[in-house]
N, C-alpha and C positions, 0 to 999 in steps of 0.2 A: 522126753526131755528135748526141748528145742535147741539146746546148745550142742547136741551131738551131730556131727557131720560124717557122712560116709563117702567113700570114693565114688566118683562118677565112673560108669562102666560102659564099655562098648561090647557088643555081642562078639564073642570069640576073639577079643582083642585085649590089648593092655588096659590097665586101670590107672587112673591118675588121681592122687589126692591133691586138691587145689585149695588155696586160701579162699575162704568165703567172703572175707572183708579185710581191710588193712589190719594187720596184727603183728605181734612180736612172737617169735618162736620161743616157747619156754623150754620144752624138752623134745628130744628126738629119740624114739625107741627103735625105729627101723634101721637095719643095717643091710647094705647091698649083699645079695646072695642068700639072705635069710628067708626061710619059709615062714609065712604068717597065716593065721586063721581068720575067717570071717568074724568081724566084731572086735578084733584085736586093736587096741589103741596104738597108732604108729607115731603120731605127733600131737603135742599139746600146744595150742596157740593161746595168747592172751590178747583180748580186744575189749575195750570199754570196761576194764576191771573184771572181766569174766574169763574163765578158762574154757577153751573150746577143744575137746578131744576130737581128733580126726581118726576114724577107724576104717579098717579094711572092709569092703563090702562083700568080699568073697575070699576063699583060700587062694593063696598064690605065693610067688617068690618076689622079693624086692629086687627090682632091676636097677633102680638108681634113687639115691637120696639127694635132693637139690636144696637142702636147707640145713641150718645149724642153729643151736641155741643162741639167743640174743639177736638174731637176724630180724630185721623188719621186712615184712612181705606185703605185697599188694594183692587185691582181689584177682583171682584167676591164676595166680602164680602156681606152677606145678611144684609141689613139695616132695612127693614120693611117687615113683612109678612102679607098678606091679605087673607081673605077667603070670 
């Protein structure tokens, strides 16, 4: 499924879920301090009338959520940080 996006990762460092394109945040499932599992949907974006789920690439803990439902985001904007 080409609409599925995963967090970009850094070896032994934090992960960041970023907006792949201009979009509107539909839903935010991530909460700061919450443990998440690889593949878990953390944010759903809407762009060009398509829903784009952003998923955790690996198990981790949500460090920060930098978006909210209804917000317009630009490409490369960090939406969720994991550690």
